[in-house]
N, C-alpha and C positions, 0 to 999 in steps of 0.2 A: 504494500500500500505505499509505503514512503516513497519507493522509487516512482510510484505513478503520480504523485504530487511534483516531484523533480521534474518528470517527463514534462508534465502540464507547465510547468513552470519555463521550461526550456521552449516549449511550441509558443508560448504566449509571448516570449521574450523574442523569438524569431520573428514571428507575426509582425510586432511592434516595429522591430529594426527593418524590416523590408518594406513594411507599410509606410517608414518614413521617407523613404526614395521619392515617394507621391505628394508630399507635403511642401508647398512652396514658401509658405512663412516661416523665416529663420529662426524665429522662437520656438513655434511649435515642432519644428523639424528637431531641433537640440533637444527638446523636451522629451519627444518621443524617443529620441536615440539613447538619451541618458535612462528612461525607463527601461526601454527594452535591454540596453547592455547591463543595466544592474541586475535584472532576472537571469541574464545569460551568465553573469558572473557569479551569481549564487548556484546555477545549476553547474558550470564548470567547476567550480570550488569543490561541490559535494561529490562529482566524480571523479576529483582529484587530477585534472589536466591542466597543468600549470600553464601552458600555452593559451589555452583558451580563455582561462582566468585573468592572466596577466593582460592579454590583447583587449578583453573588455572592459578591465579597470583601467586601461590608459585612455581609451575612447570615452570612458564614464567621466574620468577626470576632465579631459579635454572640454567635453560638452558642459561640466559642472562650472569650469573656468569661464567660459564663453557666457554661460546664463548669467553667471555674477556679473561679468562686465555689462551685459545687456541691462541688468537690475539697476547697476549704478549709474549707467547713462540715462536711464528711464527717471530715477531719483534727481540727477541734475538738471534734466531738462524740466520737471514739474518746478522745482527751485527756480529756476531761471524765467519760467512764466509766471510764478508767482511774484517775483521781484520786479518783473516787468509790467505785472498789473499794479503793482504798490506804486511804482513810479508814475505810469500813466495816471493814476488817481491823484497822485499828487499833484503832477503838472496841471492837470483839468481844475483842481481845486484852486490852486495859487492863480490861474488865469481867471476863475471868476471874481 
């Protein structure tokens, strides 16, 4: 029964990774790949195949890094937009 659960994890991970090739949005592409590689990492770790575990771990870490960069860029853009709104409000208040 335990092996069946790990086989299901591997098939779901593989399906997500293959499905990621059809995603055009970079954020969702990286997120899908991160999830798929996480599942495959669990599977390869369980069946003790170091090459599979290491390769999926590396792809997982690369996608996590870029997702963090994406989140930081989004946060900076929101801060900049808020600052621009405050500056515009201040200018319009001073003009009156």
